[in-house]
VEXVEX-586446 format. One record per residue (C-alpha): residue in one letter; x negated, y, z. Coordinates in nm, 3 decimals, padded with zeros to 5 digits. Layout:
N
REC	A	X	Y	Z
...
end
This chain:
462
REC	M	-03.446	-01.109	00.593
REC	S	-03.304	-00.893	00.870
REC	E	-03.530	-00.705	01.109
REC	F	-03.275	-00.796	01.378
REC	A	-03.106	-01.120	01.479
REC	M	-02.742	-01.072	01.384
REC	P	-02.487	-01.211	01.629
REC	L	-02.219	-01.254	01.357
REC	P	-02.166	-01.197	00.984
REC	I	-02.105	-00.831	00.910
REC	D	-01.992	-00.600	00.636
REC	I	-02.104	-00.239	00.648
REC	V	-01.907	00.055	00.512
REC	I	-02.081	00.392	00.484
REC	L	-01.838	00.681	00.458
REC	A	-01.988	00.947	00.228
REC	A	-01.695	01.121	00.062
REC	G	-01.717	01.458	00.237
REC	K	-01.766	01.774	00.033
REC	G	-02.004	01.948	00.271
REC	T	-01.862	02.296	00.217
REC	R	-02.087	02.452	00.480
REC	M	-02.398	02.333	00.297
REC	H	-02.320	02.598	00.029
REC	S	-02.465	02.374	-00.240
REC	D	-02.358	02.205	-00.563
REC	R	-02.535	01.892	-00.442
REC	P	-02.319	01.646	-00.242
REC	K	-02.398	01.676	00.128
REC	V	-02.523	01.318	00.167
REC	L	-02.784	01.371	-00.108
REC	H	-02.962	01.649	00.079
REC	E	-03.296	01.527	00.210
REC	L	-03.436	01.474	00.555
REC	A	-03.802	01.371	00.583
REC	G	-03.824	01.331	00.206
REC	K	-03.528	01.094	00.175
REC	S	-03.158	01.158	00.121
REC	L	-02.927	01.142	00.421
REC	L	-02.741	00.860	00.252
REC	Q	-03.061	00.665	00.186
REC	H	-03.145	00.683	00.557
REC	A	-02.809	00.521	00.632
REC	L	-02.859	00.260	00.361
REC	D	-03.204	00.165	00.488
REC	T	-03.069	00.122	00.840
REC	A	-02.780	-00.085	00.705
REC	R	-03.011	-00.316	00.511
REC	A	-03.220	-00.383	00.820
REC	L	-02.910	-00.550	00.970
REC	D	-02.888	-00.795	00.676
REC	P	-02.515	-00.749	00.611
REC	A	-02.310	-00.964	00.378
REC	K	-02.182	-00.652	00.202
REC	I	-02.265	-00.282	00.192
REC	C	-01.998	-00.045	00.060
REC	V	-02.044	00.328	00.012
REC	V	-01.722	00.528	-00.010
REC	Y	-01.779	00.849	-00.204
REC	G	-01.555	01.126	-00.337
REC	H	-01.692	01.473	-00.399
REC	G	-01.984	01.524	-00.636
REC	G	-01.862	01.323	-00.934
REC	D	-02.101	01.045	-01.026
REC	A	-02.402	01.209	-00.857
REC	I	-02.387	00.972	-00.561
REC	P	-02.356	00.650	-00.765
REC	R	-02.644	00.767	-00.985
REC	A	-02.858	00.844	-00.683
REC	V	-02.788	00.508	-00.518
REC	A	-02.791	00.278	-00.824
REC	Q	-02.879	-00.023	-00.608
REC	P	-02.740	-00.366	-00.701
REC	D	-02.664	-00.469	-00.342
REC	V	-02.442	-00.166	-00.281
REC	Q	-02.075	-00.158	-00.376
REC	M	-01.972	00.198	-00.468
REC	V	-01.609	00.279	-00.387
REC	L	-01.438	00.598	-00.508
REC	Q	-01.195	00.777	-00.275
REC	V	-00.961	01.005	-00.471
REC	P	-00.800	01.203	-00.325
REC	Q	-00.978	01.240	00.009
REC	L	-00.708	01.187	00.273
REC	G	-00.920	01.123	00.582
REC	T	-01.153	00.863	00.728
REC	G	-00.880	00.600	00.766
REC	H	-00.787	00.637	00.401
REC	A	-01.156	00.617	00.308
REC	L	-01.207	00.285	00.486
REC	Q	-00.884	00.158	00.330
REC	Q	-01.044	00.194	-00.015
REC	A	-01.321	-00.047	00.086
REC	T	-01.106	-00.321	00.238
REC	P	-01.068	-00.521	-00.090
REC	Y	-01.443	-00.584	-00.078
REC	L	-01.458	-00.703	00.284
REC	D	-01.451	-01.064	00.406
REC	A	-01.162	-01.145	00.644
REC	G	-01.392	-01.363	00.856
REC	H	-01.645	-01.085	00.917
REC	V	-01.651	-00.767	01.118
REC	T	-01.702	-00.424	00.965
REC	L	-01.958	-00.177	01.095
REC	V	-01.862	00.179	01.004
REC	L	-02.150	00.421	00.944
REC	Y	-02.166	00.772	00.800
REC	G	-02.372	00.908	00.514
REC	D	-02.439	01.233	00.699
REC	V	-02.562	01.066	01.023
REC	P	-02.915	00.969	00.919
REC	L	-03.098	00.890	01.243
REC	I	-02.894	00.611	01.400
REC	R	-03.134	00.335	01.509
REC	G	-03.099	-00.032	01.424
REC	E	-03.148	-00.127	01.790
REC	T	-02.845	00.079	01.886
REC	L	-02.631	-00.079	01.616
REC	L	-02.741	-00.427	01.721
REC	A	-02.626	-00.355	02.077
REC	L	-02.294	-00.233	01.937
REC	L	-02.249	-00.551	01.732
REC	Q	-02.331	-00.768	02.030
REC	A	-02.068	-00.584	02.235
REC	A	-01.806	-00.674	01.976
REC	L	-01.830	-01.045	02.062
REC	P	-01.610	-01.241	02.088
REC	G	-01.312	-01.090	01.908
REC	K	-01.353	-00.740	02.046
REC	M	-01.379	-00.399	01.892
REC	A	-01.679	-00.188	01.986
REC	L	-01.717	00.190	01.983
REC	L	-02.034	00.393	02.001
REC	T	-01.953	00.674	02.242
REC	M	-02.151	00.950	02.409
REC	V	-02.105	01.158	02.724
REC	M	-02.160	01.528	02.652
REC	D	-02.173	01.830	02.880
REC	E	-02.022	02.038	02.600
REC	P	-01.788	01.808	02.403
REC	K	-01.633	02.079	02.188
REC	G	-01.552	01.961	01.835
REC	Y	-01.555	01.588	01.913
REC	G	-01.273	01.338	01.949
REC	R	-01.220	01.234	02.313
REC	I	-01.220	00.876	02.444
REC	V	-00.899	00.824	02.642
REC	R	-00.909	00.550	02.906
REC	N	-00.651	00.391	03.134
REC	N	-00.789	00.210	03.438
REC	G	-01.127	00.212	03.269
REC	N	-01.003	00.058	02.945
REC	V	-01.013	00.248	02.615
REC	V	-00.659	00.306	02.493
REC	S	-00.704	00.572	02.224
REC	I	-00.918	00.841	02.066
REC	V	-00.767	01.185	02.030
REC	E	-00.912	01.446	01.796
REC	E	-00.980	01.782	01.957
REC	K	-00.729	01.969	01.740
REC	D	-00.457	01.732	01.862
REC	A	-00.574	01.704	02.225
REC	S	-00.395	01.834	02.530
REC	P	-00.583	02.053	02.781
REC	E	-00.632	01.747	03.003
REC	E	-00.770	01.543	02.715
REC	R	-01.004	01.824	02.614
REC	A	-01.153	01.807	02.963
REC	I	-01.280	01.454	02.890
REC	H	-01.659	01.443	02.836
REC	E	-01.686	01.098	02.673
REC	V	-01.663	01.150	02.299
REC	N	-01.633	00.946	01.982
REC	T	-01.935	00.928	01.752
REC	G	-01.732	00.768	01.472
REC	I	-01.956	00.461	01.457
REC	M	-01.761	00.146	01.538
REC	V	-01.726	-00.228	01.480
REC	L	-01.384	-00.354	01.369
REC	P	-01.259	-00.712	01.316
REC	N	-01.170	-00.754	00.949
REC	L	-00.895	-01.001	01.038
REC	H	-00.676	-00.714	01.165
REC	L	-00.827	-00.423	00.975
REC	T	-00.602	-00.417	00.669
REC	A	-00.285	-00.418	00.878
REC	W	-00.413	-00.149	01.112
REC	L	-00.512	00.080	00.826
REC	A	-00.175	00.029	00.656
REC	A	-00.002	00.139	00.978
REC	L	-00.185	00.472	01.004
REC	K	00.021	00.794	00.997
REC	N	-00.091	01.144	00.901
REC	E	00.122	01.324	01.158
REC	N	-00.158	01.539	01.298
REC	A	-00.305	01.889	01.272
REC	Q	-00.514	01.795	00.968
REC	G	-00.247	01.599	00.782
REC	E	-00.502	01.317	00.739
REC	Y	-00.517	00.945	00.809
REC	Y	-00.758	00.921	01.102
REC	L	-00.963	00.605	01.136
REC	T	-00.970	00.673	01.510
REC	D	-00.596	00.598	01.529
REC	V	-00.668	00.225	01.485
REC	I	-00.797	00.229	01.843
REC	A	-00.451	00.285	01.987
REC	L	-00.309	00.020	01.752
REC	A	-00.572	-00.232	01.866
REC	A	-00.522	-00.150	02.233
REC	G	-00.147	-00.191	02.191
REC	Q	-00.207	-00.543	02.059
REC	G	-00.426	-00.633	02.356
REC	V	-00.758	-00.624	02.169
REC	E	-01.041	-00.548	02.409
REC	I	-01.239	-00.239	02.314
REC	A	-01.599	-00.228	02.433
REC	T	-01.816	00.082	02.435
REC	V	-02.190	00.129	02.392
REC	Q	-02.393	00.447	02.423
REC	P	-02.707	00.532	02.223
REC	A	-03.042	00.571	02.395
REC	H	-03.096	00.913	02.235
REC	H	-02.840	01.183	02.164
REC	W	-03.000	01.268	01.829
REC	E	-02.913	00.925	01.687
REC	V	-02.550	01.025	01.636
REC	L	-02.589	01.386	01.529
REC	G	-02.424	01.458	01.194
REC	I	-02.518	01.723	00.941
REC	N	-02.273	01.981	00.811
REC	S	-02.496	02.282	00.744
REC	K	-02.849	02.372	00.640
REC	S	-02.927	02.482	00.996
REC	Q	-02.820	02.142	01.130
REC	L	-03.030	01.975	00.862
REC	A	-03.334	02.175	00.969
REC	H	-03.264	02.093	01.335
REC	L	-03.253	01.719	01.267
REC	E	-03.567	01.744	01.053
REC	R	-03.756	01.882	01.353
REC	L	-03.608	01.619	01.583
REC	Y	-03.714	01.347	01.342
REC	Q	-04.064	01.488	01.302
REC	H	-04.100	01.524	01.679
REC	E	-04.020	01.155	01.722
REC	R	-04.267	01.058	01.450
REC	A	-04.537	01.276	01.603
REC	Q	-04.479	01.125	01.945
REC	S	-04.500	00.775	01.799
REC	L	-04.828	00.859	01.624
REC	M	-04.980	01.000	01.942
REC	D	-04.859	00.698	02.142
REC	G	-05.053	00.488	01.890
REC	G	-05.373	00.685	01.947
REC	V	-05.363	00.944	01.669
REC	T	-05.493	01.290	01.760
REC	L	-05.262	01.566	01.635
REC	A	-05.389	01.922	01.660
REC	D	-05.028	02.037	01.704
REC	P	-04.747	01.776	01.706
REC	R	-04.499	02.048	01.609
REC	R	-04.676	02.105	01.278
REC	I	-04.676	01.773	01.095
REC	D	-04.432	01.637	00.836
REC	V	-04.406	01.264	00.770
REC	R	-04.182	01.202	00.469
REC	G	-04.228	00.831	00.436
REC	E	-04.446	00.572	00.610
REC	L	-04.772	00.679	00.776
REC	N	-04.998	00.400	00.907
REC	C	-05.307	00.502	01.104
REC	G	-05.607	00.315	01.238
REC	R	-05.800	00.403	01.552
REC	D	-05.936	00.751	01.623
REC	V	-05.755	00.923	01.336
REC	Q	-05.743	01.303	01.361
REC	I	-05.485	01.519	01.183
REC	D	-05.502	01.899	01.182
REC	V	-05.203	02.133	01.148
REC	N	-04.950	02.168	00.865
REC	C	-05.025	01.837	00.693
REC	V	-04.759	01.660	00.486
REC	F	-04.751	01.283	00.428
REC	E	-04.522	01.150	00.156
REC	G	-04.441	00.792	00.059
REC	R	-04.666	00.523	00.201
REC	V	-04.995	00.661	00.337
REC	V	-05.263	00.452	00.509
REC	L	-05.544	00.616	00.705
REC	G	-05.830	00.393	00.818
REC	D	-06.024	00.413	01.143
REC	G	-06.185	00.748	01.210
REC	V	-06.027	00.929	00.917
REC	R	-05.998	01.306	00.964
REC	V	-05.746	01.516	00.773
REC	G	-05.804	01.892	00.770
REC	A	-05.538	02.159	00.791
REC	N	-05.277	02.216	00.519
REC	C	-05.335	01.894	00.325
REC	V	-05.073	01.697	00.130
REC	L	-05.122	01.319	00.102
REC	R	-04.882	01.125	-00.119
REC	E	-04.895	00.747	-00.168
REC	V	-05.265	00.717	-00.082
REC	T	-05.490	00.471	00.099
REC	I	-05.797	00.614	00.270
REC	A	-06.067	00.390	00.415
REC	A	-06.253	00.438	00.742
REC	G	-06.459	00.744	00.821
REC	T	-06.346	00.965	00.534
REC	F	-06.296	01.337	00.592
REC	I	-06.034	01.524	00.392
REC	E	-06.120	01.893	00.411
REC	P	-05.844	02.158	00.439
REC	F	-05.605	02.251	00.155
REC	S	-05.654	01.929	-00.042
REC	L	-05.387	01.739	-00.236
REC	L	-05.420	01.362	-00.283
REC	D	-05.159	01.182	-00.490
REC	Q	-05.137	00.808	-00.566
REC	A	-05.506	00.741	-00.514
REC	E	-05.739	00.499	-00.335
REC	I	-06.021	00.651	-00.135
REC	G	-06.318	00.452	-00.007
REC	A	-06.499	00.468	00.326
REC	G	-06.719	00.754	00.434
REC	C	-06.605	00.991	00.161
REC	R	-06.583	01.368	00.189
REC	I	-06.314	01.546	-00.010
REC	G	-06.241	01.916	-00.042
REC	P	-06.169	02.178	00.059
REC	Y	-05.919	02.267	-00.214
REC	A	-05.963	01.937	-00.398
REC	R	-05.691	01.779	-00.610
REC	I	-05.696	01.401	-00.653
REC	R	-05.431	01.296	-00.903
REC	P	-05.266	00.958	-00.975
REC	G	-05.477	00.666	-01.086
REC	T	-05.797	00.781	-00.915
REC	R	-06.014	00.539	-00.716
REC	L	-06.318	00.649	-00.519
REC	A	-06.580	00.405	-00.395
REC	D	-06.754	00.451	-00.059
REC	E	-06.951	00.765	00.028
REC	V	-06.828	00.972	-00.264
REC	H	-06.832	01.352	-00.232
REC	I	-06.559	01.552	-00.407
REC	G	-06.600	01.923	-00.338
REC	N	-06.414	02.249	-00.352
REC	F	-06.181	02.317	-00.647
REC	V	-06.254	01.979	-00.807
REC	E	-05.973	01.796	-00.986
REC	L	-05.976	01.425	-01.069
REC	K	-05.715	01.237	-01.270
REC	N	-05.700	00.866	-01.355
REC	S	-06.072	00.828	-01.286
REC	Q	-06.293	00.582	-01.104
REC	V	-06.595	00.717	-00.919
REC	G	-06.873	00.485	-00.803
REC	Y	-07.066	00.460	-00.479
REC	N	-07.237	00.775	-00.347
REC	S	-07.156	00.987	-00.651
REC	K	-07.103	01.362	-00.612
REC	I	-06.874	01.609	-00.787
REC	N	-06.906	01.905	-00.558
REC	H	-06.796	02.223	-00.734
REC	L	-06.530	02.358	-00.970
REC	S	-06.506	02.059	-01.205
REC	Y	-06.237	01.862	-01.387
REC	V	-06.289	01.489	-01.439
REC	G	-06.003	01.309	-01.612
REC	D	-05.973	00.963	-01.767
REC	T	-06.332	00.892	-01.669
REC	T	-06.537	00.606	-01.531
REC	V	-06.822	00.739	-01.317
REC	G	-07.092	00.500	-01.202
REC	A	-07.287	00.493	-00.876
REC	K	-07.514	00.775	-00.757
REC	V	-07.407	01.014	-01.031
REC	N	-07.434	01.389	-00.979
REC	I	-07.193	01.611	-01.171
REC	G	-07.279	01.979	-01.161
REC	A	-07.053	02.278	-01.109
REC	G	-06.808	02.372	-01.381
REC	T	-06.829	02.041	-01.566
REC	I	-06.520	01.923	-01.752
REC	T	-06.431	01.608	-01.940
REC	C	-06.239	01.703	-02.253
REC	N	-06.010	01.401	-02.253
REC	Y	-05.720	01.534	-02.464
REC	D	-05.731	01.632	-02.829
REC	G	-05.379	01.774	-02.834
REC	A	-05.220	01.443	-02.924
REC	N	-05.417	01.157	-02.765
REC	K	-05.625	01.097	-02.455
REC	Y	-05.967	00.932	-02.451
REC	R	-06.204	00.806	-02.182
REC	T	-06.544	00.923	-02.078
REC	V	-06.802	00.686	-01.926
REC	I	-07.085	00.817	-01.709
REC	E	-07.318	00.536	-01.612
REC	D	-07.512	00.486	-01.289
REC	G	-07.762	00.748	-01.184
REC	A	-07.675	01.004	-01.449
REC	F	-07.720	01.377	-01.380
REC	I	-07.479	01.616	-01.547
REC	G	-07.593	01.979	-01.547
REC	S	-07.360	02.264	-01.460
REC	D	-07.114	02.400	-01.716
REC	T	-07.119	02.087	-01.930
REC	Q	-06.834	01.977	-02.155
REC	L	-06.811	01.605	-02.226
REC	V	-06.585	01.558	-02.529
REC	A	-06.426	01.212	-02.508
REC	P	-06.463	00.945	-02.619
REC	V	-06.824	00.962	-02.508
REC	T	-07.069	00.764	-02.293
REC	V	-07.355	00.908	-02.091
REC	G	-07.619	00.639	-02.050
REC	K	-07.765	00.507	-01.726
REC	G	-08.005	00.754	-01.563
REC	A	-07.951	01.012	-01.839
REC	T	-07.973	01.386	-01.776
REC	I	-07.751	01.639	-01.949
REC	G	-07.889	01.992	-01.957
REC	A	-07.676	02.269	-01.813
REC	G	-07.443	02.449	-02.052
REC	S	-07.424	02.162	-02.302
REC	T	-07.133	02.041	-02.509
REC	I	-07.174	01.665	-02.557
REC	T	-06.980	01.506	-02.841
REC	K	-07.190	01.192	-02.898
REC	D	-07.315	00.912	-02.673
REC	T	-07.638	00.997	-02.494
REC	P	-07.921	00.747	-02.439
REC	S	-08.017	00.610	-02.101
REC	G	-08.301	00.775	-01.912
REC	E	-08.336	01.070	-02.152
REC	L	-08.265	01.444	-02.135
REC	T	-07.993	01.553	-02.376
REC	L	-07.878	01.909	-02.428
REC	S	-07.702	02.121	-02.685
REC	R	-07.750	02.498	-02.670
REC	A	-07.778	02.785	-02.912
REC	K	-08.132	02.930	-02.929
REC	Q	-08.183	03.199	-02.666
REC	I	-08.263	03.537	-02.810
REC	T	-08.303	03.893	-02.679
REC	I	-08.165	04.185	-02.879
REC	A	-08.402	04.474	-02.838
REC	G	-08.251	04.817	-02.773
REC	W	-07.899	04.691	-02.710
REC	Q	-07.708	04.913	-02.474
REC	R	-07.406	04.825	-02.264
REC	P	-07.088	05.017	-02.358
REC	V	-06.989	05.302	-02.128
REC	K	-06.641	05.413	-02.035
REC	K	-06.515	05.710	-02.235
REC	I	-06.412	06.013	-02.037
REC	K	-06.056	06.128	-02.108
REC	E	-06.023	06.494	-02.200
end
C-alpha cells in the first residue's frame, strides 16, 4: 500500500548510470552510502512509497555491482550501454512503461527528495500535463535554466549551451519531472545530440512538448536540500550533515533531549518514547526503539535494538541486535552482541561482553566478564573476570546458571554445564561438571608457601 494517495497510475524510472568520476572510487556513485543506506536505496524507498506500477533503474557504469546491490524483485534493471545522455537513458526504459501511465523521473544520486514533494508534482501533472520540479537559486551556476514565454515554460537550456541572457535566469531545472507515456517514445526518438556535450538531453523533450501545445506545470520543493545531487565525497558529507540535522530536529520536536544535535547519527529508524535523553556522538543503526525515560550516554552505538523504559546505557557501549528490559543499567564499555535478551533491572557493567544469552530479572554481571551462549536466571551475581567457555574449537555449547546463584570472581564455566539454583562457586574455580543447588562448589590447587624463595632481580649490563 502507498503512503500517499496517488492521483493516477505511475511508472518510475531512476536514472543511475553515471560513473561518478569525482568520487574517486571503484564503487559506482549511487552505491555510496548516506545515513547507512546507499544513495540508490534512498531513491528506491521513496519510489516505493508512491506505490508505482513499475520501477525501472537504468544503470551503466560499475558492471553488475548495481544489479547485485539492488536484487529486488519489484525493480526492473535496465542497462544503458553506451551512456549517451539522460534522454538516451530514459529511452532504454520505455519498453517497460505502460502507455496509459505517466513516468516520474528520479535520480539515483539525489537521495533526499521527499514523497510529499513528488506527490505535489504528480498532482500538478493532471490532466494531461507535464510537470517539472524547479527551483529558484541566487547562484544558479551549473544548472539548466527554465525558459518561459509569457509565463509559460517553453524549454530548458543547459548552462553550457545557454546564451548570456539565459544564464541570467534564476529558475533552474532539478531534473525531476513527470512525463505522459503516451507521447514519451516519440519525443525521445526525436531528440538530437547537437549540443556542447554531444549527448541526448532529456530536457529537450520540454521544447518538443511545448511545441505540441502540451501544458507544462512547475512545482518547487519545500526545502532546497531535497534536490541536491551528489558528485563528490565533499557533497556526500554535506548531505549527510543536512540529513542528520533534519533527523535531529525531528527528534527534538518529538520531545527527545539531545546534548548536541550536531553530534548524532541516525542510520536507520529511531523511535523514541517520552523523556529520552541522548548524549553526544551516538550512532543508531537499523531499527532502534528507546522506551520512555531511556538515557544513552556519550559515544554509544546501538544497532537493531529495543530498550524498555528507564534503562541507562552508560558511555562507550555497543549494543547489537538485542532486547533490553526496563530499568537496566549497561556499561560503560559494555558490548551486547546479537541474540541477547535482558530482563528488567539487570546490571551489565564495564568491559562485560554478552553474546546470545538471556539474563533474568535483577541479575548482575558488573566487571570484566564474558558470558556467551548462556541462560542466566533471576537475581544471579556473576563476579569479575568470569567467562563461559562455550566453544571447544569446533562446536558451541550452552551454560545454564539458575536463579540466585553466586559466581565468584575469575571463574571459568566450561560448557555444557549447569549451576544449580542458589549455588555458590568459589572464586578462581574452573567448573566442568554440573554443580548442585544451594551448595558451595570450588576447584583450586592447594595453596602452599615456598620458604626462602626470592624474586629474580634484573642483571646489570657490563
